[in-house]
N, C-alpha and C positions, 0 to 999 in steps of 0.2 A: 763824746763817745770814742772809744778806742778803735783804731783801724789796724789790721795786720799789715806789716811791711812786706811780707813774703807770702806766697801761696803755700798752703800745706800740701805735701805730696799725697798721692793716693795711698802709698804704703803706710804713712803715718796716720792717715784717717782710718784705714782698715785696722791698724793696731789698736786704735782707741775703741773701735766698734766691735772688737772680738767678743765682748761680754753682753752686747745688746741683742739678745735672742730670747724667744719664749721658752720657758723650761718644759721639758717633756713630762707629762703627768705620770704619776706612779700608778701602775696597773696591778691588779690582782685577779685571781681566778675565783669565780663564784663557787662556793662550796655546794650549792644546790644543783646547778646544771653544768658547771665547768666553763662557762663563758668568760671572756676577758672583760673586766669591769674596772672603772676608776674607783679609787678609795672613797668612802663616805657617800656612795651613790647607789641608788636602787639598780638592780640588775635589769637591763632592758629586755633580756630574753625571757626570764621567768618571773620577774616582779618581786623577788625576795630581797630583803635587806636585814642583815644580822640575824638570820634564822627565822624571820617572820615574813609572811606574805603581805606586801604593802599595796601592790597594784594587781588587780584581777586581770589576767591575760586570757584572751579568747582561745579555746582549744580548736585546732584546725583538723 
């Protein structure tokens, strides 16, 4: 098995890791209530998805 002859510096390690991050999800506004929603997901505020009510929400 190969062994490194020299220690990698912190700067070189950080340069390699610049792309190792979680992507920010794409957000949209709900056309029914105006809340911020992730794409392809039911709105947590009103329960609508693509113009149809999917989840019945309790009225307060």
